[in-house]
C-alpha positions as CSV (number, residue, x, y, z in Angstrom):
1,X,-11.9,-27.0,-2.0
2,X,-11.2,-25.9,1.6
3,X,-9.7,-22.6,0.3
4,X,-12.7,-22.1,-2.0
5,X,-15.2,-22.6,0.8
6,X,-13.2,-20.3,3.1
7,X,-13.2,-17.5,0.5
8,X,-16.9,-17.9,-0.1
9,X,-17.7,-17.8,3.6
10,X,-15.6,-14.7,4.2
11,X,-17.0,-12.9,1.1
12,X,-20.6,-13.6,2.4
13,X,-19.8,-12.3,5.8
14,X,-18.0,-9.2,4.5
15,X,-21.0,-8.3,2.4
16,X,-23.0,-7.6,5.5
17,X,-20.4,-5.5,7.2
18,X,-19.1,-2.9,4.7
19,X,-19.1,0.7,6.1
20,X,-17.5,4.0,5.3
21,X,-15.3,3.8,8.3
22,X,-12.7,1.1,8.5
23,X,-13.7,0.0,12.0
24,X,-17.2,-0.4,13.3
25,X,-18.7,-1.8,16.5
26,X,-22.3,-3.0,16.8
27,X,-22.8,-3.5,20.6
28,X,-25.7,-5.3,22.1
29,X,-26.7,-6.0,25.7
30,X,-30.2,-7.3,26.5
31,X,-32.7,-5.5,24.3
32,X,-30.3,-2.6,23.7
33,X,-28.3,-2.2,20.6
34,X,-26.0,0.7,19.5
35,X,-23.3,1.2,16.9
36,X,-20.2,3.3,16.7
37,X,-17.5,3.9,14.0
38,X,-13.8,4.4,14.7
39,X,-10.9,5.9,12.7
40,X,-8.5,3.7,14.6
41,X,-8.8,0.1,15.9
42,X,-6.8,1.2,18.9
43,X,-9.7,3.6,19.9
44,X,-12.1,0.7,19.7
45,X,-9.8,-1.5,21.8
46,X,-9.4,1.4,24.3
47,X,-13.2,1.5,25.0
48,X,-13.1,-2.2,25.9
49,X,-9.8,-2.1,27.8
50,X,-10.8,1.0,29.9
51,X,-14.3,-0.2,30.6
52,X,-15.8,2.6,28.5
53,X,-18.5,0.7,26.7
54,X,-21.1,2.8,28.6
55,X,-20.1,5.6,26.1
56,X,-21.9,3.4,23.5
57,X,-24.8,2.0,25.6
58,X,-25.3,4.4,28.5
59,X,-26.7,1.7,30.8
60,X,-24.0,-0.8,29.9
61,X,-23.4,-3.2,32.8
62,X,-20.0,-5.0,32.8
63,X,-21.3,-7.8,35.0
64,X,-23.8,-8.9,32.4
65,X,-23.5,-10.7,29.0
66,X,-23.0,-8.6,25.9
67,X,-22.2,-9.1,22.2
68,X,-19.9,-7.0,20.1
69,X,-20.0,-7.4,16.3
70,X,-16.9,-5.8,14.8
71,X,-16.0,-4.8,11.2
72,X,-12.2,-4.9,11.2
73,X,-11.2,-3.3,7.9
74,X,-13.9,-5.3,6.1
75,X,-13.3,-8.5,8.1
76,X,-16.3,-9.5,10.4
77,X,-15.5,-10.7,13.9
78,X,-17.2,-10.9,17.4
79,X,-16.2,-10.1,21.0
80,X,-18.8,-11.7,23.2
81,X,-18.9,-11.7,27.1
82,X,-21.0,-14.2,29.0
83,X,-22.5,-13.6,32.5
84,X,-19.2,-14.7,34.1
85,X,-17.2,-12.1,32.1
86,X,-15.5,-14.7,30.0
87,X,-14.7,-13.3,26.5
88,X,-15.1,-15.3,23.3
89,X,-13.4,-14.0,20.2
90,X,-14.6,-15.4,16.9
91,X,-13.7,-14.9,13.3
92,X,-16.1,-17.4,11.8
93,X,-14.7,-17.3,8.2
94,X,-11.2,-18.1,9.4
95,X,-12.2,-20.7,11.9
96,X,-10.9,-18.6,14.9
97,X,-12.6,-19.3,18.2
98,X,-10.6,-18.3,21.3
99,X,-11.8,-17.8,24.9
100,X,-10.3,-15.6,27.6
101,X,-11.3,-15.7,31.3
102,X,-9.9,-13.0,33.5
103,X,-12.7,-12.8,36.1
104,X,-13.9,-9.4,34.9
105,X,-14.6,-8.0,31.5
106,X,-11.6,-5.6,31.6
107,X,-9.2,-8.4,32.6
108,X,-10.6,-10.8,30.0
109,X,-10.1,-8.2,27.3
110,X,-6.6,-7.5,28.4
111,X,-5.8,-11.2,28.1
112,X,-7.2,-11.2,24.6
113,X,-5.2,-8.0,23.6
114,X,-2.0,-9.5,24.9
115,X,-2.7,-12.7,23.0
116,X,-3.2,-10.6,19.8
117,X,-0.1,-8.5,20.4
118,X,2.2,-11.6,20.6
119,X,0.6,-13.1,17.5
120,X,0.2,-16.4,19.4
121,X,-0.8,-19.4,17.2
122,X,-0.5,-17.0,14.2
123,X,-3.8,-15.4,15.2
124,X,-3.0,-11.9,14.0
125,X,-1.2,-13.2,10.9
126,X,-4.3,-15.1,9.8
127,X,-6.4,-11.9,10.2
128,X,-3.9,-9.7,8.3
129,X,-3.5,-12.2,5.4
130,X,-7.3,-12.4,5.1
131,X,-7.4,-8.6,4.9
132,X,-4.8,-8.6,2.1
133,X,-6.7,-11.3,0.2
134,X,-10.3,-10.3,0.7
135,X,-10.2,-6.5,1.3
136,X,-8.6,-3.5,-0.5
137,X,-7.6,-1.5,2.7
138,X,-4.3,-2.9,3.9
139,X,-1.3,-0.7,3.9
140,X,1.2,-3.5,3.1
141,X,-0.4,-5.2,0.1
142,X,-3.5,-6.0,-1.8
143,X,-4.2,-2.7,-3.5
144,X,-2.3,-0.3,-5.9
145,X,-1.6,2.2,-3.1
146,X,0.0,-0.3,-0.8
147,X,3.7,-0.6,0.0
148,X,4.1,-3.6,-2.2
149,X,2.7,-1.8,-5.2
150,X,4.5,1.4,-4.6
151,X,7.8,-0.5,-4.4
152,X,7.1,-2.2,-7.7
153,X,6.2,1.1,-9.3
154,X,9.3,2.9,-8.0
155,X,11.7,0.2,-9.4
156,X,9.9,0.2,-12.7
157,X,9.8,4.0,-13.2
158,X,13.4,4.5,-12.1
159,X,14.6,2.0,-14.7
160,X,12.9,3.9,-17.5
161,X,9.2,3.1,-17.6
162,X,7.5,6.5,-17.6
163,X,6.9,9.5,-19.7
164,X,9.8,11.6,-18.4
165,X,12.4,8.8,-18.2
166,X,15.5,9.9,-20.1
167,X,13.6,13.0,-21.3
168,X,14.5,16.6,-21.7
169,X,15.6,16.9,-18.1
170,X,18.3,14.3,-18.2
171,X,21.3,16.7,-18.3
172,X,23.7,17.4,-15.5
173,X,24.4,20.6,-13.7
174,X,27.2,21.4,-11.3
175,X,28.4,17.9,-10.5
176,X,29.8,15.9,-13.4
177,X,27.9,12.6,-13.9
178,X,25.3,13.4,-11.3
179,X,21.5,13.9,-11.9
180,X,19.2,14.4,-9.0
181,X,15.4,14.8,-8.7
182,X,12.7,15.7,-6.3
183,X,9.1,14.7,-7.2
184,X,6.4,15.9,-4.8
185,X,2.9,14.8,-5.6
186,X,-0.6,14.1,-4.4
187,X,-3.2,11.5,-5.4
188,X,-6.8,10.7,-4.6
189,X,-7.9,7.1,-4.5
190,X,-11.4,5.5,-4.4
191,X,-12.1,1.8,-4.1
192,X,-15.5,0.0,-4.4
193,X,-16.0,-2.8,-1.8
194,X,-19.1,-4.8,-1.5
195,X,-21.4,-1.9,-2.6
196,X,-19.6,0.8,-0.7
197,X,-16.8,3.2,-1.7
198,X,-13.8,4.1,0.5
199,X,-11.6,7.1,-0.3
200,X,-7.9,7.9,0.5
201,X,-5.6,10.8,-0.1
202,X,-1.8,10.2,-0.5
203,X,1.0,12.7,-0.4
204,X,4.4,11.7,-2.0
205,X,7.9,13.0,-1.6
206,X,10.3,10.9,-3.7
207,X,13.9,12.0,-3.9
208,X,16.6,10.3,-6.0
209,X,19.8,10.5,-7.9
210,X,21.6,9.0,-10.9
211,X,25.4,8.7,-10.8
212,X,26.7,8.3,-14.3
213,X,30.0,6.4,-14.9
214,X,31.6,8.6,-17.5
215,X,30.4,8.1,-21.1
216,X,30.1,4.3,-20.7
217,X,26.4,4.3,-20.3
218,X,26.6,2.6,-16.9
219,X,24.9,4.3,-14.0
220,X,24.1,3.8,-10.4
221,X,20.5,4.6,-9.5
222,X,19.4,5.6,-6.0
223,X,16.0,6.8,-4.7
224,X,14.2,7.2,-1.4
225,X,10.4,7.9,-1.6
226,X,8.4,9.0,1.4
227,X,4.6,8.6,1.5
228,X,1.7,9.6,3.8
229,X,-1.8,8.2,3.3
230,X,-5.1,8.9,5.1
231,X,-8.0,6.6,4.4
232,X,-11.4,7.3,6.0
233,X,-9.6,8.9,9.0
234,X,-6.9,6.2,9.4
235,X,-3.3,7.3,8.8
236,X,-0.3,5.3,7.5
237,X,3.3,6.3,6.9
238,X,5.7,4.7,4.4
239,X,9.3,4.9,3.3
240,X,11.4,3.0,0.8
241,X,15.0,3.0,-0.5
242,X,16.1,1.5,-3.8
243,X,19.5,0.9,-5.5
244,X,19.9,-0.2,-9.1
245,X,22.6,-0.6,-11.6
246,X,21.9,0.5,-15.2
247,X,23.8,-1.7,-17.6
248,X,24.0,-0.9,-21.4
249,X,23.5,-4.1,-23.4
250,X,23.6,-2.4,-26.8
251,X,22.6,0.9,-28.3
252,X,19.2,2.0,-27.0
253,X,18.8,-1.0,-24.7
254,X,19.6,-1.1,-21.0
255,X,19.1,-3.7,-18.3
256,X,18.7,-2.6,-14.7
257,X,18.9,-5.1,-11.8
258,X,17.8,-3.4,-8.5
259,X,17.2,-4.1,-4.9
260,X,14.7,-2.3,-2.7
261,X,13.5,-2.3,0.9
262,X,10.4,-0.5,2.3
263,X,8.6,-0.1,5.5
264,X,5.0,1.0,6.3
265,X,3.3,1.4,9.6
266,X,-0.2,2.3,10.7
267,X,-1.2,2.0,14.3
268,X,-4.7,3.1,13.4
269,X,-5.2,0.2,11.0
270,X,-3.1,-2.3,12.9
271,X,-1.1,-2.8,9.7
272,X,2.5,-2.6,9.0
273,X,5.4,-4.4,7.6
274,X,8.9,-4.5,6.1
275,X,9.2,-5.6,2.5
276,X,12.2,-6.3,0.4
277,X,12.4,-6.9,-3.3
278,X,14.7,-7.8,-6.2
279,X,13.8,-6.8,-9.7
280,X,15.3,-6.8,-13.2
281,X,14.1,-4.3,-15.8
282,X,14.7,-4.1,-19.5
283,X,14.2,-0.8,-21.2
284,X,14.5,-0.1,-25.0
285,X,14.3,3.6,-25.9
286,X,14.8,4.6,-29.6
287,X,14.8,8.1,-31.0
288,X,13.0,9.0,-34.3
289,X,13.7,12.6,-35.1
290,X,11.8,14.6,-32.5
291,X,10.1,11.5,-31.2
292,X,11.4,9.0,-28.7
293,X,9.6,5.7,-28.2
294,X,10.3,3.1,-25.6
295,X,9.2,-0.3,-24.1
296,X,9.9,-1.3,-20.5
297,X,9.5,-4.8,-19.0
298,X,10.1,-5.7,-15.4
299,X,10.0,-8.9,-13.3
300,X,10.7,-9.2,-9.6
301,X,10.1,-10.9,-6.3
302,X,8.8,-9.3,-3.1
303,X,8.9,-10.8,0.4
304,X,8.0,-9.5,3.9
305,X,9.5,-9.7,7.4
306,X,7.8,-9.2,10.7
307,X,7.5,-5.7,12.2
308,X,6.4,-4.3,15.6
309,X,3.6,-1.8,15.2
310,X,3.0,-0.3,18.6
311,X,2.6,-3.2,21.0
312,X,1.8,-5.7,18.2
313,X,4.0,-8.1,16.4
314,X,2.8,-7.9,12.8
315,X,3.6,-10.5,10.3
316,X,2.0,-11.4,6.9
317,X,4.3,-14.2,5.6
318,X,3.8,-13.2,2.0
319,X,5.7,-14.3,-1.1
320,X,4.8,-12.6,-4.4
321,X,6.2,-12.1,-7.8
322,X,5.5,-8.9,-9.8
323,X,5.5,-8.3,-13.5
324,X,5.2,-4.8,-15.0
325,X,5.2,-4.0,-18.7
326,X,4.7,-0.7,-20.5
327,X,5.4,1.6,-23.3
328,X,6.4,5.3,-23.3
329,X,6.7,8.0,-25.9
330,X,8.1,11.6,-25.8
331,X,7.9,14.4,-28.3
332,X,10.5,17.2,-28.1
333,X,9.3,20.5,-29.6
334,X,12.8,22.0,-29.3
335,X,15.6,22.0,-26.8
336,X,13.4,23.4,-24.0
337,X,9.9,21.9,-24.2
338,X,8.7,18.3,-24.4
339,X,5.5,16.3,-23.8
340,X,5.3,12.6,-23.0
341,X,2.8,9.7,-22.4
342,X,3.1,6.3,-21.0
343,X,1.0,3.2,-20.3
344,X,1.9,0.2,-18.1
345,X,0.2,-2.9,-16.8
346,X,1.0,-4.6,-13.5
347,X,0.1,-8.1,-12.2
348,X,1.2,-10.3,-9.3
349,X,1.5,-14.0,-8.7
350,X,2.1,-15.9,-5.5
351,X,0.0,-15.2,-2.4
352,X,-3.5,-14.0,-3.2
353,X,-4.1,-10.2,-3.3
354,X,-7.5,-8.5,-3.4
355,X,-6.3,-6.4,-6.4
356,X,-3.7,-8.4,-8.2
357,X,-3.5,-6.4,-11.4
358,X,-4.0,-2.8,-12.5
359,X,-3.4,-0.3,-15.4
360,X,-1.7,3.1,-15.3
361,X,-1.8,5.9,-17.9
362,X,0.5,8.9,-17.6
363,X,0.9,12.2,-19.3
364,X,3.7,14.8,-18.8
365,X,4.9,18.2,-19.9
366,X,8.5,19.2,-19.4
367,X,10.5,22.4,-19.6
368,X,14.3,22.3,-19.6
369,X,16.0,25.2,-17.7
370,X,19.3,26.6,-16.8
371,X,20.5,27.1,-13.3
372,X,20.3,24.9,-10.2
373,X,17.2,23.1,-11.6
374,X,17.9,21.7,-15.0
375,X,14.2,21.1,-15.7
376,X,10.8,20.7,-14.3
377,X,8.0,18.3,-15.4
378,X,4.3,18.4,-14.6
379,X,3.1,14.7,-14.4
380,X,-0.4,13.4,-14.1
381,X,-1.5,9.8,-14.1
382,X,-4.6,7.6,-13.8
383,X,-4.4,4.1,-12.2
384,X,-7.4,1.8,-12.4
385,X,-8.9,-1.6,-12.4
386,X,-12.6,-2.7,-12.2
387,X,-13.1,-1.5,-8.6
388,X,-10.2,0.9,-8.1
389,X,-9.4,4.4,-9.4
390,X,-6.6,6.8,-8.5
391,X,-5.7,10.2,-9.9
392,X,-2.2,11.6,-9.3
393,X,-0.7,15.0,-10.0
394,X,2.9,15.9,-9.3
395,X,6.0,17.9,-10.2
396,X,9.4,16.5,-10.9
397,X,12.3,18.8,-10.4
398,X,15.7,17.7,-11.9
399,X,19.0,19.2,-10.7
């Protein structure tokens, strides 16, 4: 019941604070009131820390009481000064109410900032976990473009669950038993949040390799995707690395246990983390003449560890399980050209996420070649749930 009331209270407060920018300040002093939007929470903090609130209200007096209502990536909070310059920080929906008295507004805010940096009493962790559960903007988890989701997708697709898996570009070139790939791509995301829509652009650069163990069917899978995302002016950077072992169970059926670690950081969003995961994926792929049909199922666990983002100690303390199931089909016109399609569904259990399930549809066209590159595929996909849409377009070069 307590969790239900907390969720309802936070949802009500958020509904009044949704804006296009991820960070907004509504500053009041006396009868004056002005608002400003920020790309980065650090810029907002800078105005407080450096005594630059007169940029917002030109007659701002740092010896008088003021009130600051902040939208922190969809979470409403307040920074209020009284006439003695004591600062009160509140996040009503989370039951956070802290006071800082440094004698001046600048010093009181510095005390608050240091308190936040050190994550004392789990203050920052409470805010970040609320963001993952109640908003779609966090870089670590809670949406299909987060590190958690990208790690799950990478493990699934490496083990066979896409329209180019095991396709016309699966041959080797100069190195016996080695297949490498480079898959640059770009995607456009939009998410509806309490009547508003936020947009993000993501650029991907995954690289990887498969090391085949002779003709046994066993193979070692390695990949390292890099990602850059900009959402409403706030930037985040992400990197992962995964290792898997493809094990043939019987003809057409492979099992792939895999381990993966990833890191994401965004000083702008005050978000970041290190995640590690373990997954096991089953892939059954059966040829029927020119057709190849497959089914892929994955289950895994994902955990986080604390990370320093700038001066802040960021921790989420999340424990989630991921399940991803899909089908894929390919049609080979001849030994050079093929087309493919795939569908998969992802859902999470464990700690609550704002978006805990989504669908992906993928189409591809492949041309096999001779030379350094053994083939190239044009891949497009559409990821969606009721409030989220993402369009992806990329190339996959095999060598």
